[in-house]
C-alpha positions in Angstrom: -8.9 -178.9 -9.2 -12.4 -177.7 -8.6 -11.3 -176.1 -5.4 -8.5 -174.2 -7.1 -10.9 -172.8 -9.8 -13.4 -171.7 -7.1 -10.7 -169.8 -5.2 -9.6 -168.2 -8.4 -13.2 -167.1 -9.2 -13.6 -165.6 -5.7 -10.4 -163.8 -6.0 -11.3 -162.2 -9.4 -14.8 -161.2 -8.0 -13.2 -159.5 -5.0 -10.9 -157.7 -7.3 -13.8 -156.5 -9.4 -15.7 -155.3 -6.3 -12.7 -153.4 -5.1 -12.2 -151.8 -8.6 -15.9 -150.9 -8.7 -15.8 -149.4 -5.3 -12.8 -147.3 -6.2 -14.5 -146.1 -9.4 -17.6 -145.2 -7.5 -15.6 -143.3 -4.8 -13.8 -141.4 -7.5 -17.0 -140.5 -9.3 -18.7 -139.5 -6.0 -15.7 -137.3 -5.2 -15.8 -135.8 -8.7 -19.5 -135.2 -8.4 -19.1 -133.6 -5.0 -16.4 -131.3 -6.4 -18.6 -130.4 -9.3 -21.5 -129.7 -7.1 -19.4 -127.5 -4.8 -18.1 -125.6 -7.8 -21.6 -125.2 -9.2 -22.9 -124.0 -5.8 -20.1 -121.5 -5.6 -20.9 -120.3 -9.2 -24.5 -119.8 -8.3 -23.6 -117.8 -5.2 -21.4 -115.7 -7.3 -24.2 -115.2 -9.8 -26.5 -114.0 -7.0 -23.8 -111.7 -5.7 -23.3 -110.3 -9.2 -27.0 -109.8 -9.7 -27.2 -108.0 -6.3 -24.4 -105.7 -7.4 -26.2 -104.9 -10.6 -29.3 -104.0 -8.6 -27.4 -102.0 -6.0 -25.6 -99.9 -8.7 -28.9 -99.4 -10.5 -30.8 -98.5 -7.4 -28.1 -96.0 -6.5 -28.6 -94.3 -9.9 -32.4 -94.3 -9.5 -32.1 -92.7 -6.0 -29.7 -90.1 -7.5 -32.1 -89.6 -10.4 -29.4 -90.4 -12.8 -31.0 -93.5 -14.3 -32.7 -92.9 -17.6 -35.5 -95.3 -18.8 -33.0 -96.8 -21.2 -30.5 -97.5 -18.5 -33.2 -99.0 -16.2 -34.4 -101.3 -18.9 -30.9 -102.4 -20.0 -29.7 -103.1 -16.4 -32.9 -104.8 -15.4 -32.7 -107.2 -18.3 -29.1 -108.0 -17.4 -30.0 -108.6 -13.7 -33.0 -110.8 -14.7 -30.9 -113.0 -16.9 -28.3 -113.5 -14.1 -30.9 -114.3 -11.4 -32.9 -116.5 -13.6 -29.8 -118.6 -14.5 -29.1 -119.0 -10.7 -32.7 -120.0 -9.9 -32.9 -122.5 -12.8 -29.8 -124.3 -11.5 -31.9 -125.5 -8.5 -28.8 -125.1 -6.3 -29.9 -122.1 -4.2 -30.5 -123.0 -0.6 -34.2 -122.9 0.3 -33.6 -120.4 3.1 -32.1 -118.1 0.5 -34.9 -118.5 -2.1 -37.1 -115.7 -0.6 -34.4 -113.0 -0.8 -33.4 -114.2 -4.3 -36.9 -114.0 -5.6 -37.2 -110.6 -3.9 -34.2 -109.5 -6.0 -36.1 -110.8 -9.1 -39.1 -108.7 -8.1 -36.9 -105.6 -7.9 -35.5 -106.1 -11.4 -39.0 -106.5 -12.9 -41.0 -103.7 -11.2 -39.3 -100.7 -12.7 -39.4 -102.0 -16.3 -43.2 -102.6 -15.9 -43.8 -99.1 -14.7 -41.7 -97.6 -17.6 -43.6 -99.6 -20.3 -47.0 -98.9 -18.8 -46.2 -95.2 -18.9 -45.0 -95.5 -22.5 -48.2 -97.3 -23.4 -50.3 -94.6 -21.8 -48.4 -91.9 -23.6 -48.6 -93.8 -26.9 -44.8 -94.1 -27.0 -43.1 -97.2 -28.5 -41.9 -100.0 -26.3 -41.0 -103.7 -26.6 -44.2 -105.6 -26.3 -42.5 -109.0 -26.2 -40.4 -107.8 -23.2 -43.5 -106.3 -21.6 -45.2 -109.8 -21.5 -42.1 -111.7 -20.5 -41.2 -109.2 -17.8 -44.8 -109.4 -16.5 -44.6 -113.1 -16.1 -41.2 -112.8 -14.5 -42.6 -110.2 -12.0 -45.7 -112.1 -11.0 -43.9 -115.4 -10.7 -41.2 -113.7 -8.6 -43.7 -112.1 -6.3 -45.5 -115.4 -5.9 -42.3 -117.2 -5.0 -41.0 -114.4 -2.8 -44.2 -114.7 -0.7 -43.9 -118.5 -0.8 -40.3 -118.8 0.4 -40.1 -115.8 2.8 -40.8 -116.5 6.4 -43.1 -114.0 8.0 -41.7 -112.1 11.0 -43.8 -109.8 13.1 -43.1 -106.9 15.3 -41.6 -103.5 14.6 -38.6 -104.9 12.9 -40.5 -107.7 11.1 -41.4 -108.1 7.4 -45.1 -108.7 7.8 -46.2 -105.3 6.5 -43.6 -105.5 3.6 -44.9 -108.9 2.5 -48.5 -107.7 2.8 -47.6 -104.9 0.4 -46.0 -107.5 -2.0 -49.3 -109.5 -1.9 -51.3 -106.4 -2.8 -48.8 -105.7 -5.6 -49.3 -109.2 -7.0 -53.0 -108.8 -6.8 -52.9 -105.7 -8.9 -50.9 -107.3 -11.7 -53.8 -109.4 -13.1 -55.1 -106.5 -15.2 -51.7 -106.2 -16.9 -52.1 -109.6 -18.5 -55.1 -108.2 -20.4 -52.9 -105.4 -21.6 -50.2 -107.9 -22.6 -52.7 -110.0 -24.5 -53.9 -106.9 -26.4 -50.3 -105.8 -27.2 -49.4 -109.3 -28.4 -52.5 -109.6 -30.6 -51.9 -106.2 -32.1 -48.4 -107.5 -33.2 -49.9 -110.7 -34.6 -48.5 -112.9 -31.9 -51.8 -114.7 -31.3 -50.6 -117.7 -29.3 -48.8 -115.4 -26.8 -52.0 -113.3 -26.6 -54.1 -116.4 -25.9 -51.7 -117.5 -23.2 -51.9 -114.0 -21.6 -55.7 -114.1 -21.7 -55.6 -117.5 -20.1 -53.4 -116.1 -17.3 -55.8 -113.3 -16.7 -58.8 -115.7 -16.6 -57.1 -118.1 -14.2 -55.1 -115.5 -12.3 -56.6 -116.4 -8.9 -55.9 -120.1 -9.5 -52.3 -119.5 -10.6 -51.7 -117.2 -7.6 -54.0 -118.5 -4.9 -52.3 -116.2 -2.3 -54.2 -113.3 -3.8 -57.5 -115.1 -4.5 -59.3 -113.1 -1.9 -58.1 -109.7 -2.8 -57.4 -109.8 -6.6 -60.1 -107.9 -8.6 -59.5 -107.6 -12.3 -61.1 -104.6 -14.0 -63.2 -106.8 -16.2 -65.0 -110.1 -15.6 -63.7 -113.5 -16.8 -66.6 -113.5 -19.2 -65.4 -110.3 -20.8 -61.8 -111.5 -21.0 -63.1 -114.7 -22.7 -65.1 -112.4 -25.1 -61.9 -110.6 -26.1 -60.0 -113.9 -26.5 -62.8 -115.4 -28.6 -63.0 -112.6 -31.1 -59.2 -112.3 -31.3 -59.1 -116.0 -32.1 -61.8 -115.5 -34.7 -59.8 -112.7 -36.4 -56.8 -115.0 -36.4 -58.8 -117.9 -37.7 -57.8 -120.0 -34.6 -61.0 -122.0 -34.5 -60.1 -124.4 -31.8 -59.4 -121.4 -29.5 -62.8 -119.9 -30.5 -64.5 -123.2 -29.4 -62.5 -123.1 -26.1 -63.7 -119.6 -25.1 -67.2 -119.7 -26.6 -69.3 -120.8 -23.6 -67.6 -118.4 -21.2 -67.7 -115.5 -23.8 -71.5 -115.9 -24.1 -71.8 -115.0 -20.4 -70.7 -111.5 -21.4 -74.2 -110.5 -22.2 -73.4 -107.1 -23.8 -71.5 -109.0 -26.6 -73.4 -112.3 -26.6 -75.2 -111.6 -29.9 -72.0 -110.7 -31.7 -70.3 -113.8 -30.2 -73.1 -116.1 -31.5 -72.9 -114.6 -34.9 -69.1 -114.9 -35.1 -69.3 -118.5 -34.1 -71.9 -119.2 -36.8 -69.8 -117.3 -39.4 -66.7 -119.3 -38.4 -68.3 -122.6 -39.5 -68.9 -121.2 -43.0 -65.2 -120.0 -43.0 -64.2 -123.6 -42.1 -66.5 -124.8 -44.9 -68.4 -127.0 -42.4 -72.0 -126.4 -43.4 -73.3 -129.2 -41.2 -71.8 -127.7 -38.1 -73.0 -124.2 -39.3 -76.6 -125.5 -39.7 -76.4 -127.2 -36.3 -75.1 -124.0 -34.6 -77.8 -121.8 -36.3 -80.4 -124.3 -35.3 -79.4 -124.3 -31.6 -79.1 -120.5 -31.5 -82.5 -119.9 -33.1 -84.3 -122.5 -31.1 -83.0 -121.0 -27.9 -84.1 -117.5 -28.7 -86.2 -117.2 -31.9 -87.4 -113.6 -31.3 -83.8 -112.2 -31.4 -82.6 -114.4 -34.3 -85.2 -114.0 -37.0 -82.7 -113.2 -39.7 -80.8 -116.4 -38.9 -84.1 -118.3 -39.0 -84.8 -117.0 -42.5 -81.3 -118.1 -43.6 -81.6 -121.6 -42.1 -85.1 -122.0 -43.7 -83.6 -121.4 -47.1 -80.8 -123.9 -46.3 -83.4 -126.5 -45.2 -85.5 -125.9 -48.3 -82.5 -127.1 -50.4 -82.4 -130.3 -48.3 -86.1 -130.9 -48.8 -89.5 -129.3 -48.0 -90.1 -131.8 -45.3 -86.9 -130.6 -43.6 -88.0 -127.0 -44.0 -91.4 -127.8 -42.4 -89.8 -129.7 -39.6 -87.6 -126.8 -38.7 -90.4 -124.2 -39.0 -92.5 -126.3 -36.6 -89.6 -126.5 -34.1 -89.4 -122.7 -34.1 -93.2 -122.3 -33.8 -93.3 -124.7 -30.9 -91.1 -122.3 -29.0 -92.8 -119.1 -30.2 -95.9 -119.4 -32.4 -95.6 -115.7 -33.4 -92.4 -115.8 -35.3 -93.3 -114.2 -38.6 -90.7 -115.8 -40.8 -91.3 -119.3 -39.5 -95.0 -119.0 -40.2 -94.2 -117.7 -43.7 -91.6 -120.5 -44.3 -94.2 -123.1 -43.2 -96.7 -121.6 -45.6 -94.2 -121.6 -48.4 -93.4 -125.3 -47.9 -97.0 -126.3 -47.9 -97.7 -124.1 -51.0 -94.8 -125.7 -52.9 -96.4 -129.1 -52.1 -99.8 -127.8 -53.4 -101.3 -128.2 -49.9 -103.2 -125.0 -50.3 -105.5 -125.2 -47.3 -102.5 -125.8 -44.9 -100.5 -123.0 -46.6 -103.5 -120.6 -46.3 -103.7 -121.1 -42.6 -100.0 -120.2 -42.2 -100.3 -117.1 -44.4 -103.3 -115.9 -42.5 -101.3 -116.3 -39.3 -98.7 -114.1 -40.8 -101.2 -111.4 -41.5 -102.4 -111.6 -37.9 -98.8 -111.0 -36.7 -98.2 -108.3 -39.3 -101.3 -106.8 -41.0 -99.2 -104.9 -43.5 -97.3 -107.9 -44.8 -97.9 -107.8 -48.6 -96.3 -111.2 -49.3 -98.6 -113.0 -46.9 -101.8 -111.4 -48.2 -100.7 -112.1 -51.8 -99.8 -115.7 -51.1 -103.1 -116.3 -49.2 -104.9 -115.0 -52.3 -102.8 -117.2 -54.5 -103.8 -120.3 -52.5 -107.4 -119.8 -53.4 -106.5 -118.7 -56.9 -104.5 -121.9 -57.6 -107.3 -124.0 -56.1 -109.8 -122.2 -58.4 -107.6 -122.8 -61.5 -107.2 -126.5 -60.7 -111.0 -126.9 -60.2 -111.7 -124.9 -63.4 -109.4 -127.3 -65.4 -111.8 -130.2 -64.5 -114.9 -128.5 -65.8 -114.4 -129.4 -69.5 -114.0 -133.1 -68.7 -117.3 -133.4 -66.8 -119.9 -134.8 -69.2 -122.9 -134.4 -66.8 -124.1 -130.8 -67.5 -125.6 -130.3 -64.1 -122.5 -131.4 -62.4 -120.3 -129.3 -64.8 -122.4 -126.3 -64.0 -122.1 -126.9 -60.3 -118.4 -127.2 -60.5 -118.2 -124.0 -62.5 -120.1 -122.2 -59.8 -117.8 -123.7 -57.2 -114.8 -122.4 -59.3 -116.3 -118.9 -59.4 -116.8 -119.0 -55.7 -113.1 -119.9 -55.1 -112.0 -117.0 -57.4 -114.3 -114.7 -55.3 -112.7 -116.0 -52.1 -109.3 -115.0 -53.4 -110.4 -111.4 -54.1 -110.2 -110.1 -50.4 -106.7 -111.3 -50.0 -105.5 -109.8 -53.3 -107.2 -106.5 -52.4 -105.4 -106.5 -49.0 -102.1 -107.0 -51.0 -103.1 -104.0 -53.1 -103.6 -101.9 -49.9 -100.1 -102.8 -48.8 -98.5 -101.8 -52.1 -100.9 -99.4 -53.8 -98.3 -98.0 -56.1 -97.1 -101.4 -57.5 -100.0 -102.8 -59.5 -97.6 -105.3 -61.2 -97.8 -107.2 -57.8 -101.6 -107.8 -57.7 -103.4 -106.3 -60.8 -103.2 -109.5 -63.0 -104.7 -111.8 -60.4 -107.4 -109.3 -59.5 -108.3 -108.8 -63.1 -108.8 -112.6 -63.5 -110.8 -112.9 -60.4 -113.0 -109.9 -61.2 -113.6 -111.2 -64.7 -114.7 -114.6 -63.6 -117.0 -113.3 -60.9 -118.7 -110.9 -63.3 -117.2 -107.6 -62.1 -116.4 -106.2 -65.5 -115.8 -102.6 -64.5 -113.2 -103.6 -61.8 -111.6 -106.0 -64.3 -111.3 -103.2 -66.8 -109.7 -101.0 -64.2 -107.1 -103.6 -63.5 -106.5 -104.0 -67.2 -105.6 -100.3 -67.4 -103.2 -100.5 -64.6 -101.4 -103.4 -66.3 
């Protein structure tokens, strides 16, 4: 019984194998037929595209082809060739001539649109960019798949010309990016800028001869500022370092980067960016130093002092950093330290009214504080000595206030009150009366 079942099982298995084999053969046959049909269709597409080109080329040679006809027929031919190439069914030995056909369909439209752009005539900017990609990729693949033949009847010179042609197309990607940006297609513009920057990497066969009219740094500069205008902040970050290498626009690039952080409402990143820029080159960024000092002041006077000291460690002659340091000390009533910073300011800029006035105010405030203690001193001798010390402090303030007066002689409201007080205390009644009149 077992033997009968085993034989039955083997028979069924054999039947299944035979059925499977038959199905596979049928499928393989169908696949082969489909492949053969597809290959035939692709050959017909290439023939059709070739006819479109031959007819168009004949019209061009006879000077009967208008720009409109050239553009229309070139688009038609490109679509047909592209469909054939995308099938992956063209024989490798035929790829070179197929890509050469692609090149032919793309070159004339490029020339027409470049001429229109030069003459400020309308043209399809989307097609300009797509056609440019089509052209450069076609040239690249034509060179890749075409076997070089030498001699009088060879193609070596022709392929060399195609290589030169490809090398010259890099600049057109910069134009394409600008056209796309002008139409608000920012992502396409960024893609075009990327192609320009990496042109020699995308098309290594022209790496030794391709020379774009501007440097990669300048292209990155264009891309960075376009991204800023479009509020594409990730793209700004991507191009920032390379854009900075374009020295002519580096200052504007730094300022745009800083401004972008405020636009993003990221004050921490903004502060860090300003900090890095100002520490790197304090002399050229004094306005930014002033802004960041004000920001640090809101965080605390210790933060303000810390930042001012960082700047002064790089360049001790930065006026606004010295003034900021003096301000922070003054606000903490550390008048001796503040005075030293204000005096440094006057050494850097002798006509700096604010520094002279604040220097005088340091002594003036110290004198007022000392004078407030006199009434509480019971020892008459000590009280008298403290009073004399107070008068001396008021007297020490006078030269600073007088310098402030020299800086702004027509604005007595800025210095006359303090000078009147100092003159009065030090017994200079006539000068005090003069100040009183000015007030």
